[in-house]
Each structure stands twice: as C-alpha cells, then as structure tokens.
C-alpha positions in Angstrom: -0.1 0.0 -0.1 1.2 3.5 -1.0 1.5 6.0 1.8 2.2 9.6 2.0 1.5 11.7 5.0 1.2 14.8 3.4 -0.8 13.8 0.6 -2.5 10.5 1.1 -3.7 8.4 -2.0 -7.2 8.7 -2.9 -9.6 6.6 -5.0 -12.7 7.5 -6.6 -16.0 5.4 -6.9 -18.6 6.6 -9.5 -22.0 5.1 -9.2 -24.2 5.5 -12.6 -27.9 5.4 -10.9 -31.3 5.8 -12.7 -31.7 9.4 -11.5 -28.3 10.7 -11.1 -24.5 9.7 -11.3 -22.6 10.1 -7.7 -18.7 10.2 -7.3 -17.2 9.7 -3.9 -13.7 10.3 -2.8 -12.3 8.0 -0.3 -8.9 8.1 1.1 -6.6 4.9 2.0 -7.9 4.9 5.7 -11.4 4.4 4.5 -12.7 7.8 5.0 -15.1 9.7 2.9 -13.6 12.7 1.6 -16.2 14.3 -0.6 -19.4 13.5 -2.8 -20.4 14.7 -6.1 -23.7 14.3 -7.9 -25.6 15.2 -11.3 -29.1 14.3 -11.8 -31.0 13.6 -15.0 -34.5 11.9 -16.0 -35.7 8.7 -17.7 -37.3 9.2 -21.0 -40.5 7.2 -21.7 -41.4 7.9 -25.2 -44.3 5.0 -25.4 -46.0 3.4 -22.6 -43.9 0.8 -20.5 -40.7 2.3 -22.3 -37.9 3.3 -20.4 -34.6 4.8 -22.0 -31.8 7.0 -21.2 -29.1 8.8 -23.6 -25.9 7.0 -22.6 -24.0 10.3 -23.1 -26.0 11.6 -20.2 -24.3 9.4 -18.1 -20.8 10.4 -19.2 -21.8 14.0 -19.0 -23.1 13.6 -15.3 -20.1 11.6 -14.3 -17.9 14.6 -15.4 -19.8 17.1 -13.4 -20.0 14.5 -10.4 -16.3 13.7 -10.3 -15.5 17.6 -10.7 -17.7 18.4 -7.9 -16.4 15.3 -5.4 -12.7 16.4 -6.1 -13.8 20.1 -5.4 -15.5 19.2 -2.2 -12.5 17.0 -0.9 -9.9 19.6 -1.8 -7.8 16.9 -3.4 -5.1 17.4 -6.0 -5.3 15.4 -9.5 -2.1 13.9 -8.7 -3.7 12.3 -5.5 -6.1 9.9 -7.3 -4.6 6.6 -7.9 -7.8 4.5 -9.1 -11.4 4.6 -10.4 -14.1 2.3 -9.6 -17.6 1.8 -11.2 -21.0 0.6 -10.1 -23.9 1.3 -12.0 -27.9 0.4 -12.5 -27.9 -3.2 -13.5 -30.1 -5.2 -16.5 -29.5 -2.2 -19.2 -28.8 -2.4 -22.6 -26.3 -0.3 -24.6 -25.7 -1.0 -28.0 -22.7 0.2 -29.5 -21.6 0.2 -33.2 -18.4 -0.6 -35.1 -17.4 3.1 -34.1 -18.4 2.3 -30.3 -20.8 4.9 -30.3 -24.5 4.2 -29.0 -26.9 3.1 -31.8 -29.8 4.0 -30.2 -31.0 5.2 -26.5 -30.2 2.5 -23.8 -33.1 0.3 -22.7 -32.8 0.3 -18.7 -34.1 -2.0 -15.8 -37.5 -0.1 -15.6 -38.5 -1.0 -19.3 -41.6 -3.2 -19.4 -41.8 -3.5 -23.3 -40.4 -7.1 -23.3 -43.1 -8.0 -20.8 -45.2 -10.4 -23.5 -42.1 -12.0 -24.7 -40.2 -13.3 -21.4 -42.4 -16.6 -21.3 -42.0 -17.3 -24.7 -38.3 -16.9 -24.5 -37.9 -18.5 -21.4 -39.6 -21.7 -23.0 -37.2 -21.9 -25.6 -34.9 -23.8 -22.7 -35.5 -26.7 -21.1 -36.8 -26.0 -17.3 -33.9 -27.4 -15.9 -31.4 -25.0 -17.9 -33.7 -22.3 -16.7 -32.7 -23.1 -13.0 -29.2 -24.4 -13.1 -27.5 -22.2 -16.1 -29.6 -18.9 -15.5 -30.5 -19.0 -12.0 -33.5 -16.7 -12.5 -36.7 -16.3 -14.1 -36.6 -14.1 -17.1 -38.4 -10.7 -16.3 -39.1 -7.5 -18.3 -36.2 -5.1 -18.2 -33.5 -7.9 -17.9 -31.0 -7.4 -20.8 -31.8 -10.9 -22.3 -35.4 -9.8 -22.6 -34.6 -6.3 -24.0 -32.4 -7.8 -26.6 -35.0 -10.5 -27.4 -37.2 -7.6 -28.0 -34.8 -5.8 -30.1 -34.4 -9.1 -32.3 -37.9 -9.2 -32.9 -39.1 -5.6 -33.1 -35.6 -3.5 -34.3 -33.3 -6.6 -35.9 -31.5 -4.0 -38.0 -30.1 -2.5 -34.7 -28.4 -6.2 -33.6 -26.9 -6.4 -37.2 -25.2 -3.2 -36.8 -23.9 -3.9 -33.1 -20.4 -4.6 -32.5 -21.0 -5.0 -28.6 -23.7 -4.3 -25.9 -22.8 -3.4 -22.5 -24.2 -2.4 -19.4 -24.5 1.0 -18.0 -21.4 1.2 -15.7 -19.5 -0.5 -18.8 -20.5 2.7 -21.1 -18.4 4.7 -18.6 -15.4 2.3 -18.4 -15.4 2.8 -22.2 -15.1 6.3 -22.1 -12.7 6.3 -19.4 -10.3 3.8 -21.0 -11.4 3.0 -24.6 -11.5 -0.7 -23.6 -14.6 -3.0 -24.0 -15.5 -4.9 -20.8 -18.1 -6.0 -18.2 -17.8 -7.8 -15.0 -19.4 -11.1 -13.6 -22.0 -9.4 -11.2 -23.6 -7.5 -13.8 -23.2 -10.1 -16.6 -25.1 -12.6 -14.1 -28.1 -10.6 -14.1 -28.6 -10.3 -18.0 -30.3 -14.0 -18.3 -27.2 -14.5 -21.0 -25.0 -16.0 -18.2 -24.1 -19.1 -16.8 -24.7 -18.5 -13.2 -22.5 -21.8 -12.1 -19.7 -21.7 -14.6 -19.3 -17.8 -14.6 -19.3 -17.2 -18.3 -21.6 -16.2 -21.2 -24.0 -19.0 -22.0 -24.7 -20.0 -25.6 -28.1 -21.5 -24.7 -29.4 -18.7 -23.2 -27.9 -16.2 -25.7 -29.3 -18.5 -28.8 -32.9 -18.3 -26.8 -32.6 -14.6 -26.8 -31.5 -14.3 -30.2 -28.1 -12.7 -29.1 -24.7 -13.4 -31.0 -22.2 -14.6 -28.5 -19.6 -12.3 -30.2 -21.4 -9.1 -29.4 -21.0 -9.8 -25.5 -18.3 -8.0 -23.9 -15.3 -10.0 -22.5 -15.7 -10.3 -18.7 -13.4 -9.5 -15.7 -13.5 -9.8 -11.9 -15.0 -6.4 -10.3 -11.6 -5.4 -8.7 -9.5 -6.2 -11.9 -7.9 -3.4 -14.0 -9.6 -3.2 -17.4 -7.8 -0.4 -18.4 -6.0 3.0 -17.9 -7.7 6.6 -17.9 -7.0 7.6 -21.4 -5.5 11.4 -21.9 -8.9 12.7 -23.8 -11.1 11.5 -20.5 -8.2 12.5 -18.1 -8.4 16.2 -19.6 -12.2 16.9 -19.3 -12.3 15.2 -15.6 -9.4 17.2 -14.3 -7.2 14.1 -13.6 -3.8 12.5 -14.6 -3.8 10.1 -17.5 -2.9 6.7 -16.8 -4.8 6.1 -13.6 -6.0 2.3 -13.5 -9.9 1.8 -13.9 -11.2 -1.4 -12.7 -14.2 -3.4 -13.9 -16.5 -2.4 -11.0 -19.7 -4.1 -10.0 -23.5 -4.0 -10.2 -25.0 -1.7 -7.9 -26.6 -4.3 -5.8 -23.2 -6.1 -5.4 -21.4 -2.8 -4.9 -23.7 -1.9 -2.4 -23.3 -5.4 -0.4 -19.5 -4.6 -0.7 -20.0 -0.9 0.6 -22.1 -2.2 3.6 -19.6 -4.7 4.5 -21.8 -7.9 3.4 -19.0 -9.8 2.0 -19.0 -13.3 4.0 -21.1 -16.4 3.3 -23.8 -16.4 5.6 -24.3 -12.9 6.2 -27.4 -11.2 5.2 -28.5 -7.4 4.3 -31.7 -5.6 3.8 -32.3 -2.4 1.6 -35.0 -0.4 2.1 -34.9 2.3 -0.9 -37.3 3.1 -3.9 -38.1 -0.7 -3.9 -36.5 -3.1 -1.5 -34.1 -6.3 -1.5 -33.5 -8.7 1.3 -30.0 -10.7 0.6 -28.2 -13.6 1.4 -24.5 -14.3 0.5 -23.3 -17.9 -0.1 -20.2 -19.7 -1.5 -22.1 -21.3 -4.1 -25.3 -20.4 -6.1 -28.5 -21.0 -4.0 -30.9 -21.2 -6.7 -34.6 -21.4 -6.0 -36.2 -24.4 -8.1 -39.4 -22.2 -8.7 -37.3 -19.0 -9.6 -39.2 -16.7 -7.0 -35.8 -15.3 -6.0 -33.0 -13.7 -7.8 -29.2 -15.5 -7.7 -26.4 -13.3 -8.9 -22.7 -13.1 -8.8 -21.1 -10.9 -5.8 -18.5 -8.4 -6.6 -16.3 -10.7 -4.3 -14.8 -13.6 -6.2 -16.4 -17.1 -5.8 -19.2 -15.7 -3.8 -22.9 -15.2 -5.0 -26.0 -13.7 -3.5 -29.5 -14.7 -3.3 -32.1 -12.1 -3.3 -35.8 -11.4 -2.8 -36.8 -8.2 -4.4 -39.7 -6.1 -3.7 -40.7 -3.4 -6.3 -42.7 -1.0 -3.4 -40.6 0.2 -0.6 -39.8 3.9 -0.1 -41.8 4.6 -3.1 -45.0 3.6 -1.4 -44.4 6.2 1.4 -43.7 8.8 -1.0 -47.1 7.9 -2.6 -48.7 8.3 0.7 -47.2 11.4 1.9 -48.2 12.9 -1.7 -51.7 11.9 -1.0 -51.6 13.3 2.6 -49.8 16.1 1.5 -50.3 17.2 -2.2 -48.0 20.0 -2.2 -45.4 17.6 -0.1 -45.0 20.2 2.6 -45.4 17.5 5.4 -41.9 16.5 6.3 -41.2 12.5 6.3 -40.1 12.4 10.1 -43.4 14.3 11.0 -45.6 12.0 9.0 -43.9 8.7 10.6 -44.1 10.3 13.9 -47.6 10.5 14.1 -47.7 6.5 13.1 -45.6 5.6 15.9 -48.6 6.3 18.5 -50.8 3.7 16.5 -50.6 0.0 18.1 -49.2 -2.6 16.2 -51.4 -4.1 13.6 -53.2 -0.6 12.8 -56.3 -1.7 14.7 -57.1 -4.3 11.6 -56.1 -2.5 8.9 -54.0 -4.2 6.4 -52.2 -2.6 3.3 -51.0 -4.3 0.2 -48.3 -2.4 -1.2 -48.3 -3.4 -4.8 -48.4 0.1 -6.5 -46.1 -1.0 -9.4 -46.7 -4.8 -9.5 -44.5 -7.1 -7.5 -41.4 -9.6 -7.8 -40.6 -12.1 -4.8 -42.8 -13.9 -4.3 -45.3 -13.2 -6.6 -43.6 -12.2 -9.7 -46.6 -10.5 -11.0 -46.1 -7.4 -12.9 -50.0 -6.6 -12.6 -50.4 -7.0 -9.0 -52.3 -4.0 -7.5 -52.4 -2.2 -4.1 -55.2 -2.2 -1.4 -56.3 -1.0 2.1 -58.3 -3.8 3.6 -60.4 -3.8 6.9 -61.2 -0.1 6.8 -63.3 1.5 9.2 -64.7 4.7 10.8 -62.5 4.4 13.7 -59.4 4.5 11.3 -57.7 7.7 10.9 -54.8 9.3 8.5 -52.2 8.0 11.2 -53.6 4.7 11.0 -53.4 4.4 7.2 -49.9 5.6 7.6 -48.9 2.8 9.9 -50.6 0.1 7.8 -48.3 1.6 5.0 -45.4 0.9 7.0 -46.4 -2.7 8.1 -47.6 -3.5 4.5 -44.1 -3.1 3.2 -42.6 -5.1 6.3 -45.2 -7.7 5.4 -43.8 -7.7 1.7 -40.1 -8.3 3.1 -41.7 -11.0 5.3 -42.7 -12.8 2.2 -39.3 -12.5 0.5 -37.7 -13.7 3.8 -39.9 -16.9 3.9 -39.1 -17.4 0.2 -35.4 -17.4 1.0 -35.8 -19.4 4.1 -37.2 -22.4 1.9 -34.3 -22.0 -0.4 -31.8 -22.6 2.5 -30.6 -21.1 6.0 -30.8 -17.4 6.6 -29.2 -15.5 9.6 -31.2 -14.0 12.5 -28.9 -10.4 12.2 -29.1 -8.3 9.2 -27.4 -5.2 8.1 -29.8 -2.7 7.1 -29.7 0.2 4.9 -31.3 2.5 2.3 -33.2 5.6 2.7 -36.3 4.3 4.5 -33.8 2.6 7.3 -33.1 6.0 8.5 -36.6 5.9 10.0 -36.3 4.2 13.6 -40.3 3.4 13.8 -39.8 1.8 10.2 -36.7 -0.4 11.3 -38.5 -1.3 14.7 -41.7 -2.5 12.5 -39.5 -4.5 10.3 -37.5 -6.1 13.0 -40.5 -7.1 14.8 -42.5 -8.3 11.5 -39.4 -10.4 10.1 -38.4 -11.6 13.6 -34.7 -10.7 13.1 -32.4 -8.0 14.4 -31.5 -5.4 12.3 -28.3 -3.1 12.6 -27.9 -0.1 10.6 -24.8 0.7 8.3 -23.6 4.4 9.1 -23.1 7.1 6.3 -24.7 7.1 2.9 -23.5 6.3 -0.6 -22.8 2.8 0.1 -22.9 1.8 -3.6 -20.2 4.3 -4.7 -18.1 3.5 -1.7 -18.6 -0.2 -3.0 -17.0 1.1 -5.9 -14.3 3.0 -4.6 -13.1 -0.1 -2.5 -12.8 -2.0 -5.9 -10.9 0.9 -7.0 -8.6 0.8 -3.9 -8.0 -2.8 -4.6 -7.1 -2.7 -8.1 -4.6 0.2 -7.4 -3.1 -1.7 -4.6 -4.3 0.9 -2.0 -6.0 -2.0 -0.4 -4.3 -5.3 0.4 -7.8 -7.3 0.0 -11.3 -6.4 0.2 -11.5 -7.8 3.7 -9.2 -4.9 4.6 -10.8 -2.3 2.5 -14.0 -3.1 4.3 -12.6 -3.1 8.0 -11.1 0.4 6.9 -14.3 1.9 5.2 -17.5 0.3 6.8 -18.8 1.6 10.2 -22.0 0.0 12.0 -24.5 1.8 14.2 -27.7 1.0 16.3 -29.6 -2.2 16.3 -33.1 -3.1 16.6 -34.3 -6.2 18.0 -38.0 -7.9 17.9 -40.7 -6.8 20.4 -41.7 -10.3 21.6 -45.5 -9.1 21.6 -45.8 -7.4 18.6 -43.7 -10.1 16.9 -46.7 -12.6 17.9 -49.3 -10.1 16.6 -47.5 -9.4 13.5 -47.1 -13.1 12.6 -51.1 -13.4 12.8 -51.5 -10.4 10.7 -49.2 -11.6 8.0 -51.2 -14.7 7.7 -53.9 -12.5 6.6 -51.9 -10.4 4.6 -50.7 -13.7 2.6 -54.3 -14.4 2.2 -55.4 -11.0 0.6 -53.1 -11.2 -2.5 -54.7 -14.3 -4.0 -58.1 -13.2 -3.0 -57.8 -9.8 -4.6 -56.2 -11.3 -7.8 -59.3 -13.5 -8.3 -61.4 -10.4 -8.6 -59.5 -8.0 -10.4 
C-alpha cells in the first residue's frame, strides 16, 4: 500500500444510477472525503418504455467527479484509481465506432413483458434453473435484446458489442470494452454456475455470443484513464480503472456484506433482502434472484420487492399534495398507533411485485378500513404493509436454505427508527444499521482501491471503510401479533387477484 503523510492517495467510486450519477472520494484509511452528484431524467417515449441517453451518464459523471474533487480539496495527482458501479440489467448497443446506436433500454422498461415466457420456454426448465438461476423478467438485458431481435433486428445487425451502463463509462474512461461477472449474471445471458456467457441462453434470446463483452473480476483493472478523458475530468492520464460491479453487488460490498452467511436488507425506492453464499443458492421455482457478488467466488441470493420507499412517497403525496409535510412528522404520527393498525392491512403493490408473486400486474389495496381509522392508522398500515412484503421475501429465502437471524439494514427508508422497529418485529430478526450514505459508490471505490493496490484485499478495505450503528431487536409481543396479521396479508393477494 502506498502512503504519503502529506498527500495521501485517494480513489474514486462512480455510481451510474437511474436518476443521477454520483462520485465519492475515499482515502486510504477508508474515510469519505467528498461526494459529487449530477441528476437526469428517464425518457418514456411510449407506454412501458424506459430509456436513457448513454452520453447523459458520461456528462453527469464528469460533473460529479469535478464536484467531488472540489468538495474534498483533492489534487489531481492524488487520485490513483477509479471504480465503477451502476444500475443493472441495462442494454447499451454500440456500433462499429463504439458510439451508441440508440438510447439505452434500462431496467425499468416493460416493453418485453409479453416476450419473457416465450423466450424462457425456448430452454428446458432445468436449464433455466441450473444455467440462468433466475426467471427472465421484463427489463433484464436478455429480454430487452429479445425484443430488439423481434422488433428492431437491424439494430443488432449493426451492433459491435452490448454493454451495461457502468461499462459504457469504463469505455469512455479507458477506450476498452469490458464488463464484470456481477452485472453479467443479471442479464439472463450468463451461466451462473460456470461464470461465463451461456450459448444456450444467448441463442434463446437471439443474441450472437460475439457481441457480448469480455468479463473481468470486479476489482480487476480493465484499462488506464485515457488522456482525453483525463482532460475533461481534471485528472492525470494513466490512472487504473477497474471493472466495477452492478449496483446491488457494490452496495453489499460498501455495507460490508461479503462473507458467506451474512445478510442485508435495503429499504430504498424498492427493497431487497439478500443472503451471501459460497455457491449459487437457486430457488427451484425461480421466485428469487441469484447473482454473482463483487467478491470472487461468492454469490448472493435476493428476494426483491418493487414497492418500498416509493409507497411512502406516494402516501405522503396523498396526505400532503404539495409535499409540505416532512417525512419525520408523518412517521412520528404513525408511531402512536398500536402494532397492527387496529386491523387495517395495506397491500403495497403499487408497481406490481417481484418476490414471491412475480406479478407485474399486482395492485395495492387497503383492507379492513372502518370509521375508527385515522390518517395515522393508514400511515402505520403503509409501513407495515411494506414490512409484510419483506417477510414474504424472507420466507421464500428460508425455503431455499439457511438465513441469518441478524441483518444489516440500509437505504433511505432505514433512516426511520419506527420503520426499522416495525421491520424487525415483522421479520423476527435483529437489524443493525450501516452508518453513512452512498454505500454503492463506496463499494465501487473499494474495488478501485483493490485494483490500485491501495488496499491489500477487500477484507482490509471493508474493515477500514465500513462502520456500523445501532441495532433494533424484535418486540416479542409485537412479533406475535405481526405473525397473525401476516397470515391474513398473505391470504389477501390471491383473493384480490381473483377479482381484479
């Protein structure tokens, strides 16, 4: 490891998100020195379409890097490595000149929904389980490419390579085509066990194998910062750039969830509950996602809900149409309501649902509403409904193998103590917070530190950068009450689905 007391080495972690690109500056002791961010929107030119211009990510990255360096008061010659993370599942088609052929199709896109079952039926069921390890879902790269093969075949004929959002940034930084195993494993074009592209799955999606990029470990250097990129970023050329990781894998790393048997819960716009393993743990019914971790020879199995913090934002908009009511005030009012919201149950499926229903058409509902219920009761029911959805995920994970009784918890929603307490009692597990923010970008920075020899290994990187906070434990009385109510919650989805 390099060390200079006057001018310590720093690394950058760049996270290409759906709504913004962020950059963090991390020093060799694991301290976060600065953050930069630049936002952008999602193009929705037709119903169920979601696209972004890849150049928007690059321009946002330039602004975010410059802002982070300025905030941290870091000189250009102190930066010794760059790591990347990014939104998963995206499709960036690059032509012979390595310029985008069309706007990128991102994970939110649903245009391929009618194709998924047809494409998955092209492979034997055991292959879908043992090779893909995942059900093909709308927005996955394989599904979007299958749609392009059917609707815009000329685009694939012109394609030299197809990459993920973070990989497009790697190309701008280094001039090299690359991807990593964590992002590749979420495409439905990849063999989750053999850790390579799958000819079987690619053929089912109509994708030529030769347009898929070479794969690297997440902390492996894919190229050096080219002079043109260094000039616009305000950095020195020749800085090593590592492959990086998909956002969920980078988030796990930035939160210190790297060892087999550890678990995490992320309560963000949606939500994920994840367990790390030394081998792929694949649910035979494919109601879970199994992807490669950013850590070599590790995998993570994940139950995902589509409706987490977005449900609370929706409800705040209903209660306070001008959004003048602060979230802490909204949640404080719900804290006075007893567990179970006096019989009121909320199904949070405003945007369909993934685990365990895999139903993009699922809808939400308040059930059990009476005159005695106030706005505060409805708020409490919203928080509990999201927690019940997480319990569905936990039970699905338990059916696939052992799960821990202690989880790390992060994401914007986890900043609410009342929501954490509800979640702990509904799940029957203890929840420990991860201090700080920007864990995904920090995970990218840790990978940069590995590639630049700032850290000896990822264990050392995590030990220096990750700090843990308070722990919530289940309330025994509330846990018993919630177990009863969760059984009612589970009965409501099939009943309401039958009549919608």
